[in-house]
C-alpha positions as CSV (number, residue, x, y, z in Angstrom):
1,X,31.4,20.7,24.1
2,X,32.2,19.0,20.7
3,X,30.8,15.6,21.4
4,X,27.7,17.1,23.3
5,X,27.2,18.6,19.8
6,X,28.2,15.8,17.7
7,X,25.6,13.8,19.8
8,X,22.1,16.5,19.5
9,X,23.1,16.3,15.3
10,X,23.5,12.5,15.1
11,X,19.9,12.9,17.3
12,X,18.1,14.9,14.6
13,X,19.5,12.9,12.1
14,X,17.7,10.0,13.9
15,X,14.6,12.0,14.9
16,X,14.4,13.2,11.2
17,X,14.4,9.6,9.2
18,X,11.7,8.2,12.0
19,X,9.6,10.9,10.6
20,X,10.6,10.1,6.9
21,X,9.6,6.9,7.6
22,X,6.2,5.8,6.4
23,X,4.4,2.5,8.0
24,X,4.1,-0.6,5.7
25,X,1.2,-1.3,3.4
26,X,-0.4,-4.0,4.1
27,X,-0.7,-6.1,7.0
28,X,-1.1,-9.3,7.8
29,X,-4.6,-11.0,8.5
30,X,-6.7,-13.9,9.3
31,X,-10.0,-13.5,7.9
32,X,-12.7,-16.9,8.8
33,X,-15.1,-19.8,5.9
34,X,-18.4,-19.6,7.0
35,X,-17.7,-22.7,8.6
36,X,-15.0,-21.1,10.8
37,X,-12.2,-22.1,8.9
38,X,-8.8,-19.8,8.6
39,X,-7.5,-18.8,5.5
40,X,-4.2,-17.2,5.5
41,X,-2.2,-15.7,3.4
42,X,-4.2,-12.7,3.5
43,X,-3.9,-8.9,3.9
44,X,-5.6,-5.5,4.9
45,X,-4.4,-2.7,3.0
46,X,-3.6,0.4,5.4
47,X,-2.6,2.8,3.3
48,X,-4.1,5.8,1.8
49,X,-6.4,4.9,-1.2
50,X,-6.4,6.6,-4.4
51,X,-7.3,10.1,-4.7
52,X,-11.1,10.5,-6.6
53,X,-8.7,11.7,-9.6
54,X,-6.3,9.0,-9.0
55,X,-8.8,6.3,-8.9
56,X,-11.4,8.0,-12.0
57,X,-8.7,8.3,-14.6
58,X,-7.8,4.3,-13.4
59,X,-11.5,3.3,-14.5
60,X,-11.7,5.5,-17.6
61,X,-8.3,3.4,-18.9
62,X,-9.9,0.4,-18.4
63,X,-13.1,0.8,-19.5
64,X,-11.5,1.8,-23.2
65,X,-9.3,-1.4,-23.4
66,X,-11.9,-2.9,-22.1
67,X,-15.6,-1.3,-24.8
68,X,-19.2,-3.3,-23.4
69,X,-17.6,-3.7,-19.6
70,X,-19.6,-1.5,-16.9
71,X,-18.4,0.5,-14.4
72,X,-19.7,-0.8,-10.9
73,X,-17.4,0.5,-8.3
74,X,-14.3,2.8,-8.5
75,X,-11.0,1.7,-8.6
76,X,-9.4,1.1,-5.2
77,X,-6.5,-0.7,-3.7
78,X,-8.0,-2.1,-0.9
79,X,-9.1,-5.5,-2.0
80,X,-8.8,-7.6,-4.6
81,X,-10.4,-10.1,-6.4
82,X,-10.5,-12.8,-4.5
83,X,-12.1,-10.1,-1.6
84,X,-14.2,-9.0,-3.2
85,X,-16.1,-12.2,-3.7
86,X,-15.1,-15.1,-1.4
87,X,-15.3,-12.6,1.6
88,X,-16.4,-9.2,1.3
89,X,-19.4,-9.8,-0.7
90,X,-20.1,-11.5,2.2
91,X,-20.2,-8.5,4.7
92,X,-16.3,-9.4,5.7
93,X,-13.6,-6.9,5.4
94,X,-12.4,-4.9,2.6
95,X,-9.2,-7.8,2.2
96,X,-6.6,-8.9,-0.3
97,X,-6.0,-13.2,-0.8
98,X,-3.7,-14.3,-2.6
99,X,-5.0,-17.0,-4.6
100,X,-1.8,-18.9,-6.2
101,X,-1.3,-22.1,-3.9
102,X,-1.7,-25.6,-5.4
103,X,-3.3,-28.6,-3.7
104,X,-0.3,-29.5,-1.0
105,X,-0.9,-26.4,0.1
106,X,-4.5,-26.6,2.0
107,X,-4.2,-23.9,4.4
108,X,-3.1,-20.9,2.0
109,X,-4.9,-18.9,-0.2
110,X,-8.9,-20.0,-1.3
111,X,-8.5,-23.7,-0.7
112,X,-9.9,-23.5,2.4
113,X,-12.7,-22.5,1.2
114,X,-13.0,-26.0,-1.2
115,X,-10.9,-28.7,0.3
116,X,-11.7,-30.5,3.6
117,X,-13.7,-32.1,5.8
118,X,-14.7,-28.4,6.9
119,X,-15.1,-27.2,4.0
120,X,-18.1,-24.4,3.0
121,X,-18.2,-24.9,-0.3
122,X,-18.8,-27.6,-3.4
123,X,-17.6,-27.8,-7.8
124,X,-20.9,-27.8,-9.5
125,X,-21.2,-27.7,-13.2
126,X,-23.2,-26.0,-13.0
127,X,-23.7,-22.5,-13.2
128,X,-27.0,-21.7,-13.2
129,X,-26.6,-23.0,-8.8
130,X,-22.9,-21.0,-8.6
131,X,-22.9,-18.2,-6.2
132,X,-18.6,-18.5,-6.9
133,X,-16.3,-18.5,-9.5
134,X,-12.3,-19.1,-10.3
135,X,-10.4,-18.6,-13.2
136,X,-7.9,-21.6,-13.2
137,X,-4.6,-21.5,-14.5
138,X,-5.0,-24.3,-17.1
139,X,-3.8,-27.5,-16.9
140,X,-2.5,-26.1,-13.2
141,X,-4.6,-27.1,-10.0
142,X,-5.3,-24.6,-7.8
143,X,-3.5,-22.0,-9.6
144,X,-6.6,-19.6,-8.9
145,X,-5.9,-16.2,-10.3
146,X,-9.3,-14.6,-10.6
147,X,-12.3,-14.7,-8.4
148,X,-16.0,-13.1,-9.7
149,X,-19.9,-13.7,-8.7
150,X,-22.6,-14.9,-11.0
151,X,-24.9,-12.4,-12.5
152,X,-28.8,-13.9,-14.0
153,X,-26.8,-13.7,-17.4
154,X,-24.7,-17.3,-17.3
155,X,-22.2,-15.3,-19.9
156,X,-21.8,-12.6,-17.6
157,X,-20.0,-12.3,-13.9
158,X,-19.0,-9.1,-11.5
159,X,-15.6,-8.8,-10.3
160,X,-12.2,-6.7,-8.7
161,X,-9.3,-6.1,-11.3
162,X,-6.9,-5.5,-9.3
163,X,-6.1,-3.2,-7.6
164,X,-8.1,-1.6,-10.5
165,X,-12.0,-0.7,-10.7
166,X,-15.4,-3.4,-10.0
167,X,-16.6,-4.7,-13.4
168,X,-19.3,-5.9,-14.4
169,X,-18.3,-7.6,-17.9
170,X,-18.4,-10.7,-20.4
171,X,-16.0,-13.8,-18.6
172,X,-13.8,-13.4,-21.5
173,X,-14.1,-9.8,-21.5
174,X,-10.8,-9.3,-19.6
175,X,-7.6,-10.0,-19.5
176,X,-8.4,-13.6,-17.6
177,X,-9.7,-15.8,-20.7
178,X,-10.5,-19.5,-20.4
179,X,-8.4,-19.6,-23.4
180,X,-6.0,-19.7,-20.8
181,X,-8.1,-20.4,-17.7
182,X,-10.0,-23.0,-16.7
183,X,-13.1,-21.0,-15.5
184,X,-14.2,-23.4,-12.4
185,X,-18.2,-23.1,-10.2
186,X,-18.9,-23.0,-6.5
187,X,-22.0,-23.7,-4.6
188,X,-22.0,-23.0,-0.9
189,X,-22.8,-26.6,0.8
190,X,-26.0,-27.3,1.9
191,X,-26.9,-29.7,5.6
192,X,-29.4,-31.7,6.0
193,X,-32.1,-30.1,8.1
194,X,-31.8,-31.2,11.7
195,X,-34.2,-32.3,14.8
196,X,-36.9,-35.0,16.0
197,X,-39.0,-37.1,14.4
198,X,-41.6,-36.3,16.6
199,X,-44.1,-33.1,16.7
200,X,-46.0,-32.7,19.9
201,X,-45.3,-29.0,20.6
202,X,-43.5,-26.5,19.6
203,X,-40.6,-28.0,17.9
204,X,-37.1,-27.0,16.7
205,X,-35.5,-27.6,13.6
206,X,-32.2,-26.4,12.5
207,X,-29.1,-26.0,9.5
208,X,-25.7,-25.2,9.0
209,X,-23.9,-22.3,9.5
210,X,-24.9,-20.4,6.6
211,X,-23.2,-17.3,5.3
212,X,-25.2,-13.7,5.4
213,X,-25.7,-13.8,1.7
214,X,-28.1,-17.1,2.1
215,X,-31.1,-17.1,2.3
216,X,-34.5,-19.5,3.7
217,X,-37.5,-19.7,2.4
218,X,-39.9,-22.8,4.8
219,X,-42.5,-24.2,4.1
220,X,-44.2,-27.4,5.7
221,X,-46.3,-29.8,5.2
222,X,-50.7,-29.4,6.3
223,X,-50.6,-30.5,9.3
224,X,-47.3,-28.3,10.5
225,X,-47.8,-24.3,11.7
226,X,-45.0,-22.1,11.1
227,X,-44.1,-20.0,14.6
228,X,-41.0,-18.0,14.2
229,X,-38.1,-19.1,11.1
230,X,-35.0,-17.5,10.4
231,X,-32.0,-18.2,7.6
232,X,-30.6,-21.2,10.3
233,X,-33.3,-22.5,12.5
234,X,-37.9,-23.2,12.3
235,X,-39.5,-23.5,15.2
236,X,-43.1,-25.5,14.5
237,X,-46.2,-27.0,16.0
238,X,-48.7,-28.8,15.7
239,X,-52.2,-27.1,13.4
240,X,-54.5,-28.4,16.0
241,X,-55.3,-30.3,18.3
242,X,-57.0,-33.0,16.6
243,X,-54.3,-33.5,14.0
244,X,-52.7,-36.5,13.7
245,X,-50.1,-37.3,10.6
246,X,-47.0,-40.0,10.0
247,X,-45.5,-38.5,7.2
248,X,-45.7,-34.9,7.7
249,X,-43.0,-32.7,6.0
250,X,-40.5,-29.3,6.7
251,X,-39.2,-28.1,3.4
252,X,-36.3,-25.2,2.9
253,X,-35.6,-23.8,-0.6
254,X,-32.3,-22.0,0.3
255,X,-30.4,-19.1,-2.2
256,X,-27.9,-16.5,-2.3
257,X,-29.1,-12.9,-2.3
258,X,-26.8,-10.2,-3.6
259,X,-28.0,-7.2,-3.1
260,X,-27.8,-4.1,-5.5
261,X,-24.6,-5.6,-6.9
262,X,-25.9,-5.9,-10.1
263,X,-26.5,-2.1,-11.7
264,X,-28.8,-1.5,-8.1
265,X,-30.9,-5.2,-8.7
266,X,-30.4,-8.3,-6.8
267,X,-28.8,-11.0,-7.4
268,X,-30.9,-14.1,-6.5
269,X,-29.8,-17.5,-7.4
270,X,-31.1,-21.2,-6.1
271,X,-29.0,-23.4,-4.7
272,X,-30.1,-26.3,-2.5
273,X,-33.7,-27.6,-1.5
274,X,-33.5,-29.8,2.0
275,X,-36.1,-31.9,3.3
276,X,-37.1,-33.3,6.2
277,X,-39.5,-36.0,5.7
278,X,-41.1,-38.6,8.1
279,X,-42.5,-36.6,10.9
280,X,-45.4,-38.0,13.0
281,X,-47.2,-35.0,14.3
282,X,-49.1,-36.3,17.8
283,X,-51.1,-33.5,20.2
284,X,-54.1,-35.7,21.0
285,X,-56.1,-33.5,23.1
286,X,-56.6,-32.8,27.1
287,X,-60.0,-34.5,27.3
288,X,-60.6,-37.5,25.3
289,X,-63.5,-39.5,25.0
290,X,-63.8,-43.3,24.8
291,X,-66.7,-45.0,23.4
292,X,-66.0,-49.0,24.7
293,X,-69.0,-51.1,23.5
294,X,-69.8,-53.7,26.6
295,X,-72.8,-56.4,26.6
296,X,-74.3,-56.3,29.7
297,X,-77.0,-58.3,31.1
298,X,-79.6,-56.2,29.8
299,X,-79.3,-55.0,26.3
300,X,-76.2,-53.8,24.4
301,X,-74.7,-50.1,26.0
302,X,-71.1,-48.3,25.9
303,X,-69.6,-47.3,28.8
304,X,-67.6,-43.8,28.9
305,X,-63.7,-43.5,29.9
């Protein structure tokens, strides 16, 4: 009887411990770059987020410490600056990405986005065409401590402040000051337009896969008409059955568009222009009349073929 009693107590204690146990607030996950390269050392927060009262208190604290910064989104535990700038803004999940890895760890942090033969982004010195901005710890290559996206003002960015709020702020009006960090600017890599050089009928031309925020405006020269188009493909055909040309072209003007992000306004950044040139337009009509001069015995006449 005593043994049974002790056993019941032990079972009760185990059940109590199990009921009190809390699941880990983070789970490992994998996300992918625009060119389908895995990004590791990424976690998804599955615990409870802040209450409205907690979030408001944190927001107010940051706004008091950084006068001039503008609140874009309330504080959240669910994503950090890298998660916001590199995947959430592109339609991905809310995640935390670790940026603090040096150049020997190519598979970790943000590095798969711009390192390797399948890199999706390239560094640019022109801030006006950058779509991603990172704060690199000075003198420590690829030690990335903060990420942001640009606005229409080259001195102003939008970024998530750790597990705090999403803010619009001057590039230096935050804890990641350029006196301690080096800014680096990145834009999406845009390949050349792929497709044949001869256009006789409806013909398709394509791009490399782009992100959900990438927009493409297509143009053609006068002897080509657009049948249909999207951000990654265009279908064209000759303007008429009597048009011929040896130097026709297709142009793609590529932009990144962040919808309703900057205090309700769109952010539009021109990142590339690509052109497919020297297209040969050849669409012979169905009834071709060729007049061939001949010289018979009696005078000159024309034989119709």
